[in-house]
C-alpha positions in Angstrom: -14.8 -7.9 -10.1 -11.5 -7.1 -11.6 -12.4 -3.3 -11.8 -13.2 -3.4 -8.1 -9.9 -4.9 -7.3 -8.0 -2.3 -9.4 -10.0 0.5 -7.5 -9.1 -1.1 -4.0 -5.5 -1.7 -4.9 -5.2 2.1 -6.3 -6.8 3.3 -3.2 -4.3 1.4 -1.0 -1.3 2.5 -3.0 -2.5 6.0 -3.5 -3.1 6.6 0.1 0.2 5.2 1.1 1.8 7.6 -1.6 -0.2 10.6 -0.5 0.2 10.2 3.2 3.8 9.0 3.5 5.4 10.9 0.7 3.1 14.2 0.6 1.3 15.0 3.7 3.4 13.8 6.5 6.6 15.6 5.2 4.5 18.7 4.7 3.4 18.4 8.5 7.1 18.7 9.7 7.6 21.7 7.5 4.5 23.6 8.3 3.5 22.8 11.9 4.9 24.9 14.7 7.0 22.1 16.3 8.4 18.6 15.5 6.4 17.3 18.5 3.0 18.7 17.2 3.9 17.2 13.7 4.9 13.9 15.0 1.7 13.6 16.9 -0.4 14.4 13.9 1.6 12.0 11.8 1.0 9.3 14.2 -2.7 9.7 13.8 -2.4 9.8 10.0 -0.3 6.6 10.0 -2.8 4.8 12.2 -5.6 5.9 9.9 -3.5 4.5 7.0 -2.9 1.3 8.8 -6.6 0.7 9.2 -7.2 1.7 5.5 -4.6 -0.8 4.4 -6.1 -3.5 6.2 -9.6 -2.9 5.0 -8.2 -2.8 1.5 -6.2 -5.9 2.0 -9.2 -7.7 3.3 -11.3 -6.5 0.5 -8.7 -7.8 -2.0 -8.5 -11.1 -0.2 -12.2 -11.4 -0.3 -12.4 -10.6 -4.0 -9.5 -13.0 -4.8 -11.3 -15.8 -2.9 -14.4 -15.1 -5.0 -12.4 -15.1 -8.2 -10.5 -18.2 -7.0 -13.9 -20.1 -6.5 -14.7 -19.6 -10.1 -11.3 -20.5 -11.5 -10.8 -23.2 -8.8 -7.6 -21.8 -7.4 -6.7 -21.5 -3.7 -3.7 -19.1 -3.6 -4.3 -15.7 -1.8 -1.9 -12.9 -3.0 1.3 -13.0 -1.1 1.8 -9.2 -1.6 -1.5 -8.4 0.0 -0.7 -10.6 2.9 2.8 -9.1 3.3 1.4 -5.5 3.0 -1.1 -6.2 5.7 1.5 -7.6 7.8 3.7 -4.7 7.4 1.0 -2.2 8.2 0.4 -4.2 11.4 4.0 -4.0 12.3 4.1 -0.3 11.8 1.1 0.2 14.1 2.0 -2.4 16.9 5.7 -2.8 16.7 7.3 0.5 15.5 4.6 3.1 16.4 4.6 2.6 20.3 8.4 2.7 20.4 8.4 5.9 18.4 5.7 7.6 20.4 7.7 6.5 23.5 10.8 7.9 22.0 12.3 4.7 22.8 15.6 4.4 20.7 13.8 6.8 18.3 16.3 6.5 15.5 16.1 2.8 15.3 12.3 2.5 15.4 11.9 5.4 13.0 14.0 3.8 10.5 12.4 0.5 11.0 8.9 2.1 10.7 9.9 4.0 7.5 11.3 0.6 6.0 8.1 -1.2 6.8 6.1 1.8 5.3 8.3 1.6 2.1 8.1 -2.1 1.6 4.2 -1.9 2.2 4.1 0.7 -0.4 6.0 -1.6 -2.8 3.7 -4.6 -1.9 0.6 -2.4 -2.7 2.2 -1.2 -5.8 2.9 -4.7 -6.9 -0.8 -5.6 -6.2 -1.9 -2.8 -8.4 0.4 -3.5 -11.1 -0.4 -7.1 -11.2 -4.3 -6.1 -11.5 -3.6 -3.6 -14.1 -5.4 -4.4 -17.4 -2.4 -3.1 -19.4 -0.5 -6.2 -20.3 2.5 -6.1 -22.4 1.5 -7.3 -25.9 3.9 -7.9 -28.9 3.8 -4.9 -31.2 2.1 -5.6 -34.4 3.2 -3.4 -37.3 0.4 -1.3 -38.5 1.3 -2.3 -42.3 1.1 -6.1 -41.4 -2.9 -6.0 -41.5 -3.1 -4.0 -44.6 -3.5 -5.8 -48.1 -2.7 -3.8 -51.1 
């Protein structure tokens, strides 16, 4: 179950990284007009929102199953925060951006929501990572002469 959670968290964080920091900036560089690039970016961000919500729900479901085994009842606040930020982008910022209603404000807010969602997904991925810092053991400490 832990490997599945790592995969889901990696998909969420990786898709946010690829779309927000790779694909969308390239749209504005390579498409004919900013309006066309903006329309395509809006579609990509909507797809990203639904992917984020799907990943978040899967992570919450996996955590619930894990919590039943270990008798804990705390969902990850990072998953919930990331999902809420995705919803804020889709249903609060995006309509104002598309309507060009106070564009600078809503674009900046949407960008901030996206960045904080990226941080939340990154925190979930980091927390699920099997790599834990362990005290270094000297190689010679285990040898007997």
